[in-house]
N, C-alpha and C positions, 0 to 999 in steps of 0.2 A: 505493499498500500503504498501509495506517494503521501507522505507527511507536510510536504512543502506546501503553503499556499500560493495561491493563484498569483497576487501581486510581488513581484521582489520585494524584498528588503531594502535595495536603492531606492526604489521608488516610492515605497511608505513615509520612508526617511525624508526624502527629498520633497513630499507633498507640503505644499505652503499651511496645509489646515493643522498638520502631522506635529506632535508630538508625544514623546511617550506616557505612559499613566506615572511612571514610576516618575521619572522627574517632574511633571507639572506638578505631581502631588509633590515634591520635597522643595519644590520652588515657591509655593505658596506661604507666604507672609503674614502670618497674626497678626494683626497691631491692634488688642482689644484694648489699649489705653486713647490712640487717635479716633477709633471709633467710636468710643465712649462719649470723649467730647464732643463728636460731631454729633452726636444723640443730643446731648444738652443743647448744642444749639439749634439742633430742629426744634426741641424742642418746648424750648422760654425764647422765643423771638422779642420779647422785650429787653433781651441782653443787647439788642443794637436797635431794635423800636426804639426805644423809650431815648437813648443818646439822640436818635435822627430825629425825634419831632425835638427836643431842644434846642439841637440848631437850628431846624429851623423857627424856630420862635425867635433865639437870636438872632440870626441875620436878619428877619423881618422888624426887630425892633432897633437893629442898627440902618436898616435900610430908612427907616423913621427919622431916628437924630441926625441923618447927613442932610437935613434940613438946616440952610444958612451955614452948612461948614464950612465954605470958603472965606466967612467970615468973621468965625471964632479964630481958622487956624490962621488967621493974620494977626491976632491978637496973640495967641497960644507964642509964635515967634518971639515976640515982644521980650518974653521969659529966660530964664539961662536956661543951658542944655539942658541941663539934669531934670528938672521942672516942663522941659520941653518933651525929653524923652516918656516923663511918666502924665502929661496931658493925654500925647498922642496916642501911646499904648494901652492905656486904660482901659479901652472896649475888646479891644483883644482880650488884656489880663482877666476884662470879667466873663469872655466868652469861656475862656480857660477854665475858668474857675465854676462857672455855672455847670460847663460839662461833667469837670472831675467831681463836684457834687450828685451830679447823677448817678455816674456811676459807684459810687458809693453808696447812695442809696436800693440803685439798683444790685450791685452787690452783695447786700445785705442781708433786702428779703429774698434775694435765690438763693441764701444760702438759706433760710428760714425755712422754706419750701422744698429743699434739695432733697431731702430724705423723708419728710413727711408727706410729698405730696404721692411719691410712688407708695408709700402705706396706706394711706388714705383710699387711694384708689384701686388700691391691691394690682396694681401694675409689678410690684414686687415681687411676687409667685413667680411672673411670667420672667423678669431679669432676672431672678435667682435658678432660672431654670436655664441659663445660656453660659457659656463656659469662661466666666469674667469673674474673677474675685472681686471678694467684698472692699480690699484694698487699692485696686485697678479702679474701681469705681468712685467710690471716693476720692481719690486722687485724682480721678478725671471730674468731680465736684468742686475741689478746690482749684485746679485750675484755671477755671473759669474767674473767679473776682479776682484770683492772683496773678494772670498770665494773657487770657482772651479779652477780657474785660477795657486794661490798660490799652494794651495794642488797638484795641477798636475803638476807644478813645483818643488814642493817640492821633490814630488816622482823623477821626473826624473835625478834631478840633485842629490840625493843618490844614484841613482842607476847607474848614468856618476862617480860619484865619488868612488864608489865602484870598478867598473868595471876598473879604471883609476889604483885605489892600488892593483888589481892582477895580470893587463900586467906588471907592473912596477915591482912588487915582481917578478916575473917571469923573467923579464929581467938581475933583479938585484940579482938573483938565485945564479947562475954558481960564481959569484965572492966574494958572501958569505955576500952581504950589502942590502940583501931582508930586513932584518927587521927594519931598517933607517927610511926608508918609516911611517913602523906603530907606533915606537916609536918620530916620532915627527909630523904624522899628526891623530889627532885621530878623528876616524870620528864619535865616537857616539857623542861626544865635539861640532865638526864642526857642527853635524844634529840638535844640540840644537839651536847653535848658528845662524844655517840657518834657522830652521823654526820661533827665533825672529823674526829674522833679515827679514822675507815674509811677517810677523803681523805688523811690523811697517813699512812698505817699502807700504803697503797694506791701512793700515790707514791715513796715510800722504798723497798720491794718490787719497784717497776718492774724493776728490773734482774736482781734474780731469778729473777721469771716469763718475762722475755725471754730469758736466758740457758736457762734448762729449755727454752724453744721452739726455741731456737738447737740445741740437744743433741739435741730431739726429731726434727728434720728433720737431721741428720747421722747421729745412731751408727744402725748396724744390729739392734745389741740391746743390753739391758741400759743405757737411758738412764738409770737411776738413779745407776748404777755410774761411767759415762762425766761426769755432770752432779759430783759428788762429788771423785772420785780424782785430777784435775785441782788442784785446789782444796788438797786434802791433800798432795799433790806438792809443791805451791808454798810452802806454810807449812813442812813439813818440809826442802825444800831449804835457803828461807831461814836454819832456824833451826840446820841444820848448817854451813852458808857461814859466817850474819856471828852467830851467836847471839843472831837478836834475832827479832820476832813480829811485825812492824806489817803485814804480809798477815792472819795470823789475827785481827789486832785489827782489820783493813778490814773482813771474813767478818763478825765477833762482831757491830761497831756496826750493817753495813747487814742485821743479820738481827733486833738485841734495840733499836737506837737508834733509834727513830724518833723515840718522844717527846723523849728528850733537851732537844731546842731547841723541839718544841712546843705545851709546854708550861712554867709555872713553878711547879714542885713546891713546897709548903710545907713550911719544916723539922720535922722530927719528927711527920710527917703522911703519909711513907711516898710511895706513887704515887696517892694517891685524889685523884679531881680532883670538887672542890665546888665549883667555882663556874667561870662564865664567863670571869671576869677571870683566871683560869688561862692561858686560852687565848693563845697568843703567834704568831699566823700571821704577823705580819713576821716576826719571826723567824727562823720556821723554812723561809719563803721565802729568805732572804736567807744560808742556809745552804750554802758551796757546794758539801758531798758531798751535796746535793739536785741539784743541777742537774747536778754528774758523773755522780750515778747515774743519772739521765736520760740522758745523752747517751750514756753506754754502753746504756742498753736501746738506746735507736735504732737505734744501731749495730747493738745482734745480731738487732734488727725486720729489717731489712737485709738482713742476710746470711740470715738464715730463710727470706726472699723470694725468696732467691735459690737457696737450696736447695732449695726446693720446684720450683720451676721445671725446675731440672737432673738431683733426683733422682728414681730410677723405683723401681719398686716392689720390695720386699728377697726 
């Protein structure tokens, strides 16, 4: 009996649609973390829809504010260089701060629902049936406020500021003042400062996001209240028992104190950052509060992993 197949081996191998089964199987690379992150983006459109809505509102407000800009710009040019930069760059700084604040709010509420939502709608039963570990799932959720949101907001802010520059140039062009914005507001330098600022804020707020994720995996309902009330209770208890407010100051610093050691602020110039020389990454990385916060964040993430492993649907 002739066991030779009808199609020659050389023909089968050279066929454009042919690939040996064993090779194709071994060449498949499973990337559960990547696809878990993609899943989060698919299921949570607010992660990019909310910043885009705020960006549109900011642009609309800036569009209205440009009425009478040539007259105001002539008055601004009578000031010294530092105040010129502060006055011209104020709308761009406000736009950036609004979008950064939006990203923080979206990130916190996303974390509060990240593990609670899949327990509430019982989809956790399906997701646990897949070959994806609890650690991978939790890490994918943590990466959203720590990596995905900052990068998304960075791109949106740069685009918004560029459109603001173009529009202000068009408004000032007839009066010959279009170049004053570009010389006082260096978009490339401000983009570098913005990226550095987002990294600083992301690292500083890491324990806040991790705490919200832990509560999301533990609470059966009202995750926001469970995340906030224990902190308020500790602050009130300390105030009544010891007449001090160290815990409240620590929480306030964790929320608002990201830039205290990350930048060198000029005296009498407020919080404006107009030079790369004002960036102090070495001093920021040497701050004990940064590493203490990251240590707490790591502990919260570990607890969240165990909660997802043993907590079932609500």
